[in-house]
N, CA, C, O and the ligand as a Tripos MOL2 file, in Angstrom:
@<TRIPOS>MOLECULE
protein
  305   303    77     0     0
PROTEIN
NO_CHARGES

@<TRIPOS>ATOM
      1 N         -15.4870   -5.7570   -3.3630 N.3       1 MET1
      2 CA        -14.7640   -4.7480   -4.1350 C.3       1 MET1
      3 C         -13.2730   -4.8160   -3.7920 C.2       1 MET1
      4 O         -12.8590   -4.5000   -2.6770 O.2       1 MET1
      5 N         -12.5030   -5.2260   -4.7550 N.am      2 VAL2
      6 CA        -11.0610   -5.3090   -4.5150 C.3       2 VAL2
      7 C         -10.3600   -4.2720   -5.3730 C.2       2 VAL2
      8 O         -10.3910   -4.3330   -6.6020 O.2       2 VAL2
      9 N          -9.7460   -3.3470   -4.7220 N.am      3 LYS3
     10 CA         -9.0320   -2.3080   -5.4560 C.3       3 LYS3
     11 C          -7.5770   -2.3360   -5.0350 C.2       3 LYS3
     12 O          -7.2390   -2.1160   -3.8720 O.2       3 LYS3
     13 N          -6.7330   -2.6110   -6.0020 N.am      4 LYS4
     14 CA         -5.3100   -2.6290   -5.6720 C.3       4 LYS4
     15 C          -4.8340   -1.2230   -5.3890 C.2       4 LYS4
     16 O          -5.2020   -0.2640   -6.0670 O.2       4 LYS4
     17 N          -4.0190   -1.1320   -4.3840 N.am      5 GLN5
     18 CA         -3.5090    0.1720   -4.0200 C.3       5 GLN5
     19 C          -2.0790    0.0650   -3.5630 C.2       5 GLN5
     20 O          -1.5840   -1.0020   -3.2000 O.2       5 GLN5
     21 N          -1.4330    1.2150   -3.5940 N.am      6 GLY6
     22 CA         -0.0540    1.2760   -3.1650 C.3       6 GLY6
     23 C           0.0580    1.2220   -1.6680 C.2       6 GLY6
     24 O          -0.9440    0.9820   -0.9950 O.2       6 GLY6
     25 N           1.2030    1.4290   -1.1280 N.am      7 PRO7
     26 CA          2.3900    1.7890   -1.8910 C.3       7 PRO7
     27 C           2.9910    0.6030   -2.6450 C.2       7 PRO7
     28 O           2.7640   -0.5600   -2.3140 O.2       7 PRO7
     29 N           3.7530    0.9430   -3.6520 N.am      8 CYS8
     30 CA          4.4310   -0.0770   -4.4140 C.3       8 CYS8
     31 C           5.4090   -0.8150   -3.4980 C.2       8 CYS8
     32 O           6.1510   -0.1900   -2.7400 O.2       8 CYS8
     33 N           5.4030   -2.1350   -3.5730 N.am      9 CYS9
     34 CA          6.2610   -2.9270   -2.6910 C.3       9 CYS9
     35 C           7.7260   -2.7770   -3.0650 C.2       9 CYS9
     36 O           8.6020   -3.1720   -2.2960 O.2       9 CYS9
     37 N           7.9990   -2.2280   -4.2040 N.am     10 HIS10
     38 CA          9.3890   -2.1180   -4.6330 C.3      10 HIS10
     39 C           9.9230   -0.7020   -4.4530 C.2      10 HIS10
     40 O          10.9230   -0.4940   -3.7670 O.2      10 HIS10
     41 N           9.2590    0.2630   -5.0650 N.am     11 CYS11
     42 CA          9.7970    1.6250   -5.0140 C.3      11 CYS11
     43 C           9.0240    2.5100   -4.0390 C.2      11 CYS11
     44 O           9.3680    3.6780   -3.8560 O.2      11 CYS11
     45 N           7.9940    1.9700   -3.4210 N.am     12 ARG12
     46 CA          7.2660    2.6780   -2.3620 C.3      12 ARG12
     47 C           6.4750    3.8710   -2.8650 C.2      12 ARG12
     48 O           6.0270    4.7020   -2.0750 O.2      12 ARG12
     49 N           6.3030    3.9580   -4.1650 N.am     13 VAL13
     50 CA          5.5180    5.0790   -4.6700 C.3      13 VAL13
     51 C           4.0780    4.9010   -4.1800 C.2      13 VAL13
     52 O           3.5490    3.7930   -4.1010 O.2      13 VAL13
     53 N           3.4830    6.0240   -3.8640 N.am     14 MET14
     54 CA          2.1650    5.9470   -3.2520 C.3      14 MET14
     55 C           1.0320    6.0070   -4.2640 C.2      14 MET14
     56 O          -0.0960    5.6080   -3.9760 O.2      14 MET14
     57 N           1.3440    6.5080   -5.4440 N.am     15 SER15
     58 CA          0.2710    6.6040   -6.4200 C.3      15 SER15
     59 C           0.7600    6.1380   -7.7760 C.2      15 SER15
     60 O           1.9030    6.3800   -8.1620 O.2      15 SER15
     61 N          -0.1040    5.4820   -8.4740 N.am     16 SER16
     62 CA          0.2330    4.9810   -9.7960 C.3      16 SER16
     63 C          -1.0540    4.8780  -10.6000 C.2      16 SER16
     64 O          -2.1190    4.5900  -10.0530 O.2      16 SER16
     65 N          -0.9500    5.1110  -11.8880 N.am     17 PRO17
     66 CA         -2.1540    5.0130  -12.7070 C.3      17 PRO17
     67 C          -2.6890    3.5850  -12.7320 C.2      17 PRO17
     68 O          -3.8670    3.3350  -12.9870 O.2      17 PRO17
     69 N          -1.7840    2.6720  -12.4600 N.am     18 LEU18
     70 CA         -2.1820    1.2700  -12.5230 C.3      18 LEU18
     71 C          -1.3290    0.4530  -11.5760 C.2      18 LEU18
     72 O          -0.1040    0.5750  -11.5630 O.2      18 LEU18
     73 N          -1.9650   -0.3590  -10.8060 N.am     19 TRP19
     74 CA         -1.2200   -1.2360   -9.8940 C.3      19 TRP19
     75 C          -1.1210   -2.6090  -10.5110 C.2      19 TRP19
     76 O          -2.0800   -3.1160  -11.0930 O.2      19 TRP19
     77 N           0.0400   -3.2020  -10.3790 N.am     20 ARG20
     78 CA          0.2770   -4.4810  -11.0380 C.3      20 ARG20
     79 C           0.7000   -5.5410  -10.0380 C.2      20 ARG20
     80 O           1.1340   -5.2680   -8.9190 O.2      20 ARG20
     81 N           0.5480   -6.7580  -10.5110 N.am     21 HIS21
     82 CA          0.9930   -7.8800   -9.6940 C.3      21 HIS21
     83 C           2.4960   -8.0120   -9.7860 C.2      21 HIS21
     84 O           3.1050   -7.6880  -10.8060 O.2      21 HIS21
     85 N           3.0790   -8.4870   -8.7190 N.am     22 GLY22
     86 CA          4.5110   -8.7340   -8.7240 C.3      22 GLY22
     87 C           4.7970  -10.1070   -8.1590 C.2      22 GLY22
     88 O           3.9000  -10.9390   -8.0220 O.2      22 GLY22
     89 N           6.0320  -10.3300   -7.8400 N.am     23 PRO23
     90 CA          6.4030  -11.6050   -7.2200 C.3      23 PRO23
     91 C           5.7610  -11.7210   -5.8500 C.2      23 PRO23
     92 O           5.2900  -10.7310   -5.2900 O.2      23 PRO23
     93 N           5.7440  -12.9190   -5.3200 N.am     24 PRO24
     94 CA          5.0770  -13.1380   -4.0210 C.3      24 PRO24
     95 C           5.5860  -12.2080   -2.9330 C.2      24 PRO24
     96 O           4.8150  -11.7660   -2.0810 O.2      24 PRO24
     97 N           6.8780  -11.9100   -2.9560 N.am     25 GLU25
     98 CA          7.4010  -11.0450   -1.8950 C.3      25 GLU25
     99 C           7.0810   -9.5820   -2.1450 C.2      25 GLU25
    100 O           7.2160   -8.7360   -1.2610 O.2      25 GLU25
    101 N           6.6500   -9.3010   -3.3770 N.am     26 LYS26
    102 CA          6.2380   -7.9330   -3.6950 C.3      26 LYS26
    103 C           4.9470   -7.9710   -4.4940 C.2      26 LYS26
    104 O           4.9300   -7.7260   -5.7000 O.2      26 LYS26
    105 N           3.8970   -8.2740   -3.8110 N.am     27 PRO27
    106 CA          2.6270   -8.5260   -4.5090 C.3      27 PRO27
    107 C           2.0330   -7.3020   -5.1830 C.2      27 PRO27
    108 O           1.2760   -7.4260   -6.1460 O.2      27 PRO27
    109 N           2.3650   -6.1440   -4.6900 N.am     28 VAL28
    110 CA          1.7900   -4.9360   -5.2870 C.3      28 VAL28
    111 C           2.8960   -4.0770   -5.8720 C.2      28 VAL28
    112 O           3.8070   -3.6290   -5.1750 O.2      28 VAL28
    113 N           2.7870   -3.8680   -7.1530 N.am     29 LEU29
    114 CA          3.7820   -3.0340   -7.8260 C.3      29 LEU29
    115 C           3.0910   -1.9020   -8.5530 C.2      29 LEU29
    116 O           1.9500   -2.0280   -8.9980 O.2      29 LEU29
    117 N           3.7990   -0.7960   -8.6660 N.am     30 CYS30
    118 CA          3.2530    0.3120   -9.4290 C.3      30 CYS30
    119 C           3.3760   -0.0270  -10.9140 C.2      30 CYS30
    120 O           3.9430   -1.0510  -11.2950 O.2      30 CYS30
    121 N           2.8470    0.8340  -11.7100 N.am     31 ASN31
    122 CA          2.8550    0.5760  -13.1480 C.3      31 ASN31
    123 C           4.2620    0.3590  -13.6730 C.2      31 ASN31
    124 O           4.5080   -0.5750  -14.4350 O.2      31 ASN31
    125 N           5.1740    1.2080  -13.2720 N.am     32 ALA32
    126 CA          6.5530    1.1190  -13.7690 C.3      32 ALA32
    127 C           7.2210   -0.1800  -13.3170 C.2      32 ALA32
    128 O           7.8020   -0.9060  -14.1240 O.2      32 ALA32
    129 N           7.1320   -0.4560  -12.0330 N.am     33 CYS33
    130 CA          7.7750   -1.6600  -11.5090 C.3      33 CYS33
    131 C           7.0970   -2.9080  -12.0800 C.2      33 CYS33
    132 O           7.7650   -3.8860  -12.4170 O.2      33 CYS33
    133 N           5.7840   -2.8660  -12.1850 N.am     34 GLY34
    134 CA          5.0650   -4.0200  -12.7050 C.3      34 GLY34
    135 C           5.4470   -4.3220  -14.1360 C.2      34 GLY34
    136 O           5.6000   -5.4810  -14.5190 O.2      34 GLY34
    137 N           5.5980   -3.2800  -14.9180 N.am     35 THR35
    138 CA          5.9960   -3.4670  -16.3070 C.3      35 THR35
    139 C           7.3880   -4.0720  -16.3700 C.2      35 THR35
    140 O           7.6550   -4.9930  -17.1430 O.2      35 THR35
    141 N           8.2480   -3.5400  -15.5530 N.am     36 ARG36
    142 CA          9.6170   -4.0340  -15.4970 C.3      36 ARG36
    143 C           9.6320   -5.5120  -15.0770 C.2      36 ARG36
    144 O          10.3430   -6.3360  -15.6530 O.2      36 ARG36
    145 N           8.8440   -5.8080  -14.0810 N.am     37 TRP37
    146 CA          8.7880   -7.1750  -13.5760 C.3      37 TRP37
    147 C           8.3140   -8.1260  -14.6640 C.2      37 TRP37
    148 O           8.8530   -9.2210  -14.8200 O.2      37 TRP37
    149 N           7.3290   -7.7150  -15.3940 N.am     38 ARG38
    150 CA          6.7830   -8.5790  -16.4360 C.3      38 ARG38
    151 C           7.7930   -8.7930  -17.5530 C.2      38 ARG38
    152 O           7.9000   -9.8860  -18.1100 O.2      38 ARG38
    153 N           8.5100   -7.7680  -17.8640 N.am     39 LYS39
    154 CA          9.4400   -7.8640  -19.0010 C.3      39 LYS39
    155 C          10.7230   -8.5910  -18.6250 C.2      39 LYS39
    156 O          11.2200   -9.4370  -19.3670 O.2      39 LYS39
    157 N          11.2410   -8.2440  -17.4630 N.am     40 LYS40
    158 CA         12.5650   -8.7670  -17.0970 C.3      40 LYS40
    159 C          12.5080   -9.8750  -16.0630 C.2      40 LYS40
    160 O          13.4790  -10.6010  -15.8490 O.2      40 LYS40
    161 N          11.3600   -9.9880  -15.4320 N.am     41 ALA41
    162 CA         11.2340  -10.9920  -14.3700 C.3      41 ALA41
    163 C          12.2150  -10.7420  -13.2380 C.2      41 ALA41
    164 O          12.5800  -11.6570  -12.5000 O.2      41 ALA41
    165 N          12.6270   -9.5240  -13.1140 N.am     42 THR42
    166 CA         13.4670   -9.1510  -11.9740 C.3      42 THR42
    167 C          13.3310   -7.6600  -11.7220 C.2      42 THR42
    168 O          13.0720   -6.8720  -12.6300 O.2      42 THR42
    169 N          13.5090   -7.3100  -10.4920 N.am     43 LEU43
    170 CA         13.4510   -5.8850  -10.1510 C.3      43 LEU43
    171 C          14.7640   -5.4340   -9.5450 C.2      43 LEU43
    172 O          14.8750   -4.3470   -8.9780 O.2      43 LEU43
    173 N          15.7540   -6.3000   -9.6790 N.am     44 ASP44
    174 CA         17.0490   -5.9840   -9.0880 C.3      44 ASP44
    175 C          17.6070   -4.6880   -9.6610 C.2      44 ASP44
    176 O          17.6030   -4.4640  -10.8720 O.2      44 ASP44
    177 N          18.0750   -3.8630   -8.7770 N.am     45 ASN45
    178 CA         18.7340   -2.6230   -9.1830 C.3      45 ASN45
    179 C          17.8330   -1.7380  -10.0440 C.2      45 ASN45
    180 O          18.3080   -0.9190  -10.8310 O.2      45 ASN45
    181 N          16.5670   -1.9150   -9.8800 N.am     46 TYR46
    182 CA         15.6640   -1.0900  -10.6780 C.3      46 TYR46
    183 C          15.0000   -0.0420   -9.7950 C.2      46 TYR46
    184 O          14.4080   -0.3450   -8.7600 O.2      46 TYR46
    185 N          15.1220    1.1770  -10.2370 N.am     47 THR47
    186 CA         14.4360    2.2570   -9.5470 C.3      47 THR47
    187 C          13.7730    3.1340  -10.5900 C.2      47 THR47
    188 O          14.4460    3.7250  -11.4350 O.2      47 THR47
    189 N          12.4950    3.2140  -10.5320 N.am     48 PRO48
    190 CA         11.7890    4.0530  -11.5060 C.3      48 PRO48
    191 C          12.1690    5.5170  -11.3450 C.2      48 PRO48
    192 O          12.8460    5.9000  -10.3910 O.2      48 PRO48
    193 N          11.7320    6.3010  -12.2680 N.am     49 ALA49
    194 CA         12.0120    7.7310  -12.2010 C.3      49 ALA49
    195 C          11.7420    8.2320  -10.7930 C.2      49 ALA49
    196 O          10.6920    7.9730  -10.2040 O.2      49 ALA49
    197 N          12.7080    8.9450  -10.2800 N.am     50 PRO50
    198 CA         12.5880    9.4020   -8.8970 C.3      50 PRO50
    199 C          11.3400   10.2430   -8.6860 C.2      50 PRO50
    200 O          10.9970   11.1050   -9.4940 O.2      50 PRO50
    201 N          10.6890    9.9690   -7.6000 N.am     51 GLN51
    202 CA          9.4920   10.7250   -7.2740 C.3      51 GLN51
    203 C           9.7560   11.5300   -6.0240 C.2      51 GLN51
    204 O          10.5670   11.1700   -5.1700 O.2      51 GLN51
    205 N           9.0650   12.5960   -5.9550 N.am     52 VAL52
    206 CA          9.2240   13.4180   -4.7580 C.3      52 VAL52
    207 C           8.5590   12.6930   -3.6000 C.2      52 VAL52
    208 O           7.3450   12.4950   -3.5640 O.2      52 VAL52
    209 N           9.3850   12.3180   -2.6800 N.am     53 GLN53
    210 CA          8.8350   11.6250   -1.5270 C.3      53 GLN53
    211 C           9.3410   12.2530   -0.2500 C.2      53 GLN53
    212 O          10.5420   12.3900   -0.0200 O.2      53 GLN53
    213 N           8.4240   12.6110    0.5350 N.am     54 ARG54
    214 CA          8.8060   13.2020    1.8110 C.3      54 ARG54
    215 C           8.8960   12.1120    2.8600 C.2      54 ARG54
    216 O           8.0540   11.2180    2.9570 O.2      54 ARG54
    217 N           9.9170   12.2270    3.6100 N.am     55 LYS55
    218 CA         10.0650   11.2570    4.6920 C.3      55 LYS55
    219 C           9.2170   11.7050    5.8610 C.2      55 LYS55
    220 O           9.4550   12.7480    6.4690 O.2      55 LYS55
    221 N           8.2800   10.9400    6.1400 N.am     56 GLN56
    222 CA          7.4600   11.2600    7.3010 C.3      56 GLN56
    223 C           6.8690    9.9870    7.8690 C.2      56 GLN56
    224 O           6.6330    9.0110    7.1570 O.2      56 GLN56
    225 N           6.6450   10.0220    9.1300 N.am     57 PRO57
    226 CA          6.1160    8.8230    9.7800 C.3      57 PRO57
    227 C           4.7850    8.4240    9.1960 C.2      57 PRO57
    228 O           3.9880    9.2540    8.7580 O.2      57 PRO57
    229 N           4.5800    7.1720    9.2050 N.am     58 LYS58
    230 CA          3.3250    6.6570    8.6600 C.3      58 LYS58
    231 C           2.1640    7.1990    9.4770 C.2      58 LYS58
    232 O           2.0810    7.0520   10.6970 O.2      58 LYS58
    233 N           1.3000    7.8180    8.7450 N.am     59 LYS59
    234 CA          0.1140    8.3190    9.4390 C.3      59 LYS59
    235 C          -1.1070    7.7680    8.7290 C.2      59 LYS59
    236 O          -1.5290    8.2530    7.6800 O.2      59 LYS59
    237 N          -1.6300    6.7820    9.3200 N.am     60 GLU60
    238 CA         -2.8120    6.1970    8.7000 C.3      60 GLU60
    239 C          -3.9510    6.2270    9.6950 C.2      60 GLU60
    240 O          -3.7830    6.0080   10.8950 O.2      60 GLU60
    241 N          -5.0910    6.5000    9.1550 N.am     61 PRO61
    242 CA         -6.2490    6.4780   10.0460 C.3      61 PRO61
    243 C          -6.4760    5.0750   10.5650 C.2      61 PRO61
    244 O          -6.7620    4.1500    9.8050 O.2      61 PRO61
    245 N          -6.3470    4.9390   11.8280 N.am     62 GLY62
    246 CA         -6.5200    3.6150   12.4130 C.3      62 GLY62
    247 C          -7.9830    3.2120   12.4250 C.2      62 GLY62
    248 O          -8.8960    4.0340   12.3530 O.2      62 GLY62
    249 N          -8.1490    1.9360   12.5160 N.am     63 CYS63
    250 CA         -9.5150    1.4340   12.5940 C.3      63 CYS63
    251 C         -10.0450    1.7370   13.9850 C.2      63 CYS63
    252 O          -9.5130    1.2860   15.0000 O.2      63 CYS63
    253 N         -11.0620    2.4800   13.9890 N.am     64 ARG64
    254 CA        -11.6180    2.8190   15.3030 C.3      64 ARG64
    255 C         -12.8140    1.9350   15.5710 C.2      64 ARG64
    256 O         -13.8510    2.0090   14.9120 O.2      64 ARG64
    257 N         -12.6270    1.1280   16.5320 N.am     65 ILE65
    258 CA        -13.7500    0.2600   16.8910 C.3      65 ILE65
    259 C         -14.4350    0.8450   18.1150 C.2      65 ILE65
    260 O         -13.8940    0.8830   19.2200 O.2      65 ILE65
    261 N         -15.6000    1.2780   17.8670 N.am     66 VAL66
    262 CA        -16.3520    1.8550   18.9710 C.3      66 VAL66
    263 C         -17.1960    0.7600   19.5930 C.2      66 VAL66
    264 O         -18.1200    0.2090   18.9940 O.2      66 VAL66
    265 N         -16.8360    0.4880   20.7920 N.am     67 LYS67
    266 CA        -17.5940   -0.5630   21.4910 C.3      67 LYS67
    267 C         -18.6900    0.0800   22.3000 C.2      67 LYS67
    268 O         -18.5050    1.0780   22.9970 O.2      67 LYS67
    269 N         -19.7900   -0.5190   22.1770 N.am     68 LYS68
    270 CA        -20.8910   -0.0200   22.9970 C.3      68 LYS68
    271 C         -20.7540   -0.6310   24.3780 C.2      68 LYS68
    272 O         -20.9040   -1.8360   24.5800 O.2      68 LYS68
    273 N         -20.4710    0.2260   25.2890 N.am     69 GLN69
    274 CA        -20.3130   -0.3000   26.6360 C.3      69 GLN69
    275 C         -21.6740   -0.3330   27.3090 C.2      69 GLN69
    276 O         -22.5270    0.5350   27.1240 O.2      69 GLN69
    277 N         -21.8180   -1.3380   28.0640 N.am     70 PRO70
    278 CA        -23.1010   -1.4470   28.7900 C.3      70 PRO70
    279 C         -23.2940   -0.2430   29.6960 C.2      70 PRO70
    280 O         -22.4010    0.1580   30.4430 O.2      70 PRO70
    281 N         -24.4270    0.2870   29.6080 N.am     71 SER71
    282 CA        -24.7140    1.4640   30.4190 C.3      71 SER71
    283 C         -24.6140    1.1270   31.9090 C.2      71 SER71
    284 O         -24.9740    0.0420   32.3650 O.2      71 SER71
    285 N         -24.1150    2.0970   32.6180 N.am     72 SER72
    286 CA        -23.9520    1.8550   34.0510 C.3      72 SER72
    287 C         -25.2090    2.2660   34.8240 C.2      72 SER72
    288 O         -25.2480    2.2590   36.0550 O.2      72 SER72
    289 N         -26.2150    2.6170   34.0570 N.am     73 HIS73
    290 CA        -27.4620    2.9840   34.7400 C.3      73 HIS73
    291 C         -28.2400    1.7200   35.0480 C.2      73 HIS73
    292 O         -28.5850    0.9440   34.1580 O.2      73 HIS73
    293 N         -28.4880    1.5470   36.2480 N.am     74 HIS74
    294 CA        -29.2650    0.3600   36.6430 C.3      74 HIS74
    295 C         -30.5620    0.8090   37.2800 C.2      74 HIS74
    296 O         -30.6010    1.6760   38.1530 O.2      74 HIS74
    297 N         -31.5550    0.2180   36.8300 N.am     75 ASN75
    298 CA        -32.8480    0.4860   37.4580 C.3      75 ASN75
    299 C         -33.0170   -0.4280   38.6470 C.2      75 ASN75
    300 O         -33.1560   -1.6440   38.5130 O.2      75 ASN75
    301 N         -33.0010    0.1540   39.7520 N.am     76 LEU76
    302 CA        -33.1260   -0.6930   40.9400 C.3      76 LEU76
    303 C         -34.5750   -0.7370   41.4150 C.2      76 LEU76
    304 O         -34.8810   -1.4010   42.4050 O.2      76 LEU76
    305 ZN          7.1670    0.7710   -8.0430 Zn       77 ZN77
@<TRIPOS>BOND
     1     1     2 1
     2     2     3 1
     3     3     4 2
     4     3     5 am
     5     5     6 1
     6     6     7 1
     7     7     8 2
     8     7     9 am
     9     9    10 1
    10    10    11 1
    11    11    12 2
    12    11    13 am
    13    13    14 1
    14    14    15 1
    15    15    16 2
    16    15    17 am
    17    17    18 1
    18    18    19 1
    19    19    20 2
    20    19    21 am
    21    21    22 1
    22    22    23 1
    23    23    24 2
    24    23    25 am
    25    25    26 1
    26    26    27 1
    27    27    28 2
    28    27    29 am
    29    29    30 1
    30    30    31 1
    31    31    32 2
    32    31    33 am
    33    33    34 1
    34    34    35 1
    35    35    36 2
    36    35    37 am
    37    37    38 1
    38    38    39 1
    39    39    40 2
    40    39    41 am
    41    41    42 1
    42    42    43 1
    43    43    44 2
    44    43    45 am
    45    45    46 1
    46    46    47 1
    47    47    48 2
    48    47    49 am
    49    49    50 1
    50    50    51 1
    51    51    52 2
    52    51    53 am
    53    53    54 1
    54    54    55 1
    55    55    56 2
    56    55    57 am
    57    57    58 1
    58    58    59 1
    59    59    60 2
    60    59    61 am
    61    61    62 1
    62    62    63 1
    63    63    64 2
    64    63    65 am
    65    65    66 1
    66    66    67 1
    67    67    68 2
    68    67    69 am
    69    69    70 1
    70    70    71 1
    71    71    72 2
    72    71    73 am
    73    73    74 1
    74    74    75 1
    75    75    76 2
    76    75    77 am
    77    77    78 1
    78    78    79 1
    79    79    80 2
    80    79    81 am
    81    81    82 1
    82    82    83 1
    83    83    84 2
    84    83    85 am
    85    85    86 1
    86    86    87 1
    87    87    88 2
    88    87    89 am
    89    89    90 1
    90    90    91 1
    91    91    92 2
    92    91    93 am
    93    93    94 1
    94    94    95 1
    95    95    96 2
    96    95    97 am
    97    97    98 1
    98    98    99 1
    99    99   100 2
   100    99   101 am
   101   101   102 1
   102   102   103 1
   103   103   104 2
   104   103   105 am
   105   105   106 1
   106   106   107 1
   107   107   108 2
   108   107   109 am
   109   109   110 1
   110   110   111 1
   111   111   112 2
   112   111   113 am
   113   113   114 1
   114   114   115 1
   115   115   116 2
   116   115   117 am
   117   117   118 1
   118   118   119 1
   119   119   120 2
   120   119   121 am
   121   121   122 1
   122   122   123 1
   123   123   124 2
   124   123   125 am
   125   125   126 1
   126   126   127 1
   127   127   128 2
   128   127   129 am
   129   129   130 1
   130   130   131 1
   131   131   132 2
   132   131   133 am
   133   133   134 1
   134   134   135 1
   135   135   136 2
   136   135   137 am
   137   137   138 1
   138   138   139 1
   139   139   140 2
   140   139   141 am
   141   141   142 1
   142   142   143 1
   143   143   144 2
   144   143   145 am
   145   145   146 1
   146   146   147 1
   147   147   148 2
   148   147   149 am
   149   149   150 1
   150   150   151 1
   151   151   152 2
   152   151   153 am
   153   153   154 1
   154   154   155 1
   155   155   156 2
   156   155   157 am
   157   157   158 1
   158   158   159 1
   159   159   160 2
   160   159   161 am
   161   161   162 1
   162   162   163 1
   163   163   164 2
   164   163   165 am
   165   165   166 1
   166   166   167 1
   167   167   168 2
   168   167   169 am
   169   169   170 1
   170   170   171 1
   171   171   172 2
   172   171   173 am
   173   173   174 1
   174   174   175 1
   175   175   176 2
   176   175   177 am
   177   177   178 1
   178   178   179 1
   179   179   180 2
   180   179   181 am
   181   181   182 1
   182   182   183 1
   183   183   184 2
   184   183   185 am
   185   185   186 1
   186   186   187 1
   187   187   188 2
   188   187   189 am
   189   189   190 1
   190   190   191 1
   191   191   192 2
   192   191   193 am
   193   193   194 1
   194   194   195 1
   195   195   196 2
   196   195   197 am
   197   197   198 1
   198   198   199 1
   199   199   200 2
   200   199   201 am
   201   201   202 1
   202   202   203 1
   203   203   204 2
   204   203   205 am
   205   205   206 1
   206   206   207 1
   207   207   208 2
   208   207   209 am
   209   209   210 1
   210   210   211 1
   211   211   212 2
   212   211   213 am
   213   213   214 1
   214   214   215 1
   215   215   216 2
   216   215   217 am
   217   217   218 1
   218   218   219 1
   219   219   220 2
   220   219   221 am
   221   221   222 1
   222   222   223 1
   223   223   224 2
   224   223   225 am
   225   225   226 1
   226   226   227 1
   227   227   228 2
   228   227   229 am
   229   229   230 1
   230   230   231 1
   231   231   232 2
   232   231   233 am
   233   233   234 1
   234   234   235 1
   235   235   236 2
   236   235   237 am
   237   237   238 1
   238   238   239 1
   239   239   240 2
   240   239   241 am
   241   241   242 1
   242   242   243 1
   243   243   244 2
   244   243   245 am
   245   245   246 1
   246   246   247 1
   247   247   248 2
   248   247   249 am
   249   249   250 1
   250   250   251 1
   251   251   252 2
   252   251   253 am
   253   253   254 1
   254   254   255 1
   255   255   256 2
   256   255   257 am
   257   257   258 1
   258   258   259 1
   259   259   260 2
   260   259   261 am
   261   261   262 1
   262   262   263 1
   263   263   264 2
   264   263   265 am
   265   265   266 1
   266   266   267 1
   267   267   268 2
   268   267   269 am
   269   269   270 1
   270   270   271 1
   271   271   272 2
   272   271   273 am
   273   273   274 1
   274   274   275 1
   275   275   276 2
   276   275   277 am
   277   277   278 1
   278   278   279 1
   279   279   280 2
   280   279   281 am
   281   281   282 1
   282   282   283 1
   283   283   284 2
   284   283   285 am
   285   285   286 1
   286   286   287 1
   287   287   288 2
   288   287   289 am
   289   289   290 1
   290   290   291 1
   291   291   292 2
   292   291   293 am
   293   293   294 1
   294   294   295 1
   295   295   296 2
   296   295   297 am
   297   297   298 1
   298   298   299 1
   299   299   300 2
   300   299   301 am
   301   301   302 1
   302   302   303 1
   303   303   304 2
@<TRIPOS>SUBSTRUCTURE
     1 MET1         2 RESIDUE 1 A MET
     2 VAL2         6 RESIDUE 1 A VAL
     3 LYS3        10 RESIDUE 1 A LYS
     4 LYS4        14 RESIDUE 1 A LYS
     5 GLN5        18 RESIDUE 1 A GLN
     6 GLY6        22 RESIDUE 1 A GLY
     7 PRO7        26 RESIDUE 1 A PRO
     8 CYS8        30 RESIDUE 1 A CYS
     9 CYS9        34 RESIDUE 1 A CYS
    10 HIS10       38 RESIDUE 1 A HIS
    11 CYS11       42 RESIDUE 1 A CYS
    12 ARG12       46 RESIDUE 1 A ARG
    13 VAL13       50 RESIDUE 1 A VAL
    14 MET14       54 RESIDUE 1 A MET
    15 SER15       58 RESIDUE 1 A SER
    16 SER16       62 RESIDUE 1 A SER
    17 PRO17       66 RESIDUE 1 A PRO
    18 LEU18       70 RESIDUE 1 A LEU
    19 TRP19       74 RESIDUE 1 A TRP
    20 ARG20       78 RESIDUE 1 A ARG
    21 HIS21       82 RESIDUE 1 A HIS
    22 GLY22       86 RESIDUE 1 A GLY
    23 PRO23       90 RESIDUE 1 A PRO
    24 PRO24       94 RESIDUE 1 A PRO
    25 GLU25       98 RESIDUE 1 A GLU
    26 LYS26      102 RESIDUE 1 A LYS
    27 PRO27      106 RESIDUE 1 A PRO
    28 VAL28      110 RESIDUE 1 A VAL
    29 LEU29      114 RESIDUE 1 A LEU
    30 CYS30      118 RESIDUE 1 A CYS
    31 ASN31      122 RESIDUE 1 A ASN
    32 ALA32      126 RESIDUE 1 A ALA
    33 CYS33      130 RESIDUE 1 A CYS
    34 GLY34      134 RESIDUE 1 A GLY
    35 THR35      138 RESIDUE 1 A THR
    36 ARG36      142 RESIDUE 1 A ARG
    37 TRP37      146 RESIDUE 1 A TRP
    38 ARG38      150 RESIDUE 1 A ARG
    39 LYS39      154 RESIDUE 1 A LYS
    40 LYS40      158 RESIDUE 1 A LYS
    41 ALA41      162 RESIDUE 1 A ALA
    42 THR42      166 RESIDUE 1 A THR
    43 LEU43      170 RESIDUE 1 A LEU
    44 ASP44      174 RESIDUE 1 A ASP
    45 ASN45      178 RESIDUE 1 A ASN
    46 TYR46      182 RESIDUE 1 A TYR
    47 THR47      186 RESIDUE 1 A THR
    48 PRO48      190 RESIDUE 1 A PRO
    49 ALA49      194 RESIDUE 1 A ALA
    50 PRO50      198 RESIDUE 1 A PRO
    51 GLN51      202 RESIDUE 1 A GLN
    52 VAL52      206 RESIDUE 1 A VAL
    53 GLN53      210 RESIDUE 1 A GLN
    54 ARG54      214 RESIDUE 1 A ARG
    55 LYS55      218 RESIDUE 1 A LYS
    56 GLN56      222 RESIDUE 1 A GLN
    57 PRO57      226 RESIDUE 1 A PRO
    58 LYS58      230 RESIDUE 1 A LYS
    59 LYS59      234 RESIDUE 1 A LYS
    60 GLU60      238 RESIDUE 1 A GLU
    61 PRO61      242 RESIDUE 1 A PRO
    62 GLY62      246 RESIDUE 1 A GLY
    63 CYS63      250 RESIDUE 1 A CYS
    64 ARG64      254 RESIDUE 1 A ARG
    65 ILE65      258 RESIDUE 1 A ILE
    66 VAL66      262 RESIDUE 1 A VAL
    67 LYS67      266 RESIDUE 1 A LYS
    68 LYS68      270 RESIDUE 1 A LYS
    69 GLN69      274 RESIDUE 1 A GLN
    70 PRO70      278 RESIDUE 1 A PRO
    71 SER71      282 RESIDUE 1 A SER
    72 SER72      286 RESIDUE 1 A SER
    73 HIS73      290 RESIDUE 1 A HIS
    74 HIS74      294 RESIDUE 1 A HIS
    75 ASN75      298 RESIDUE 1 A ASN
    76 LEU76      302 RESIDUE 1 A LEU
    77 ZN77       305 GROUP 0 **** ****
């Protein structure tokens, strides 16, 4: 299951109705940027309609790998 998701590599928008392919350096584009990229083949100086974006540190649920540690109970 491959689901394209943001953030957009160009405008950093986190949600878009549709994620699009972009240039190799920006493989994931939002709908607006992707459309622009397809039409103009450039994203220079392009900023989609401003979105409300709060500046906050990246908070992503980290991958929690729970290792089963060998039990320290020894039957002697
Ligand atoms: Zn974008």
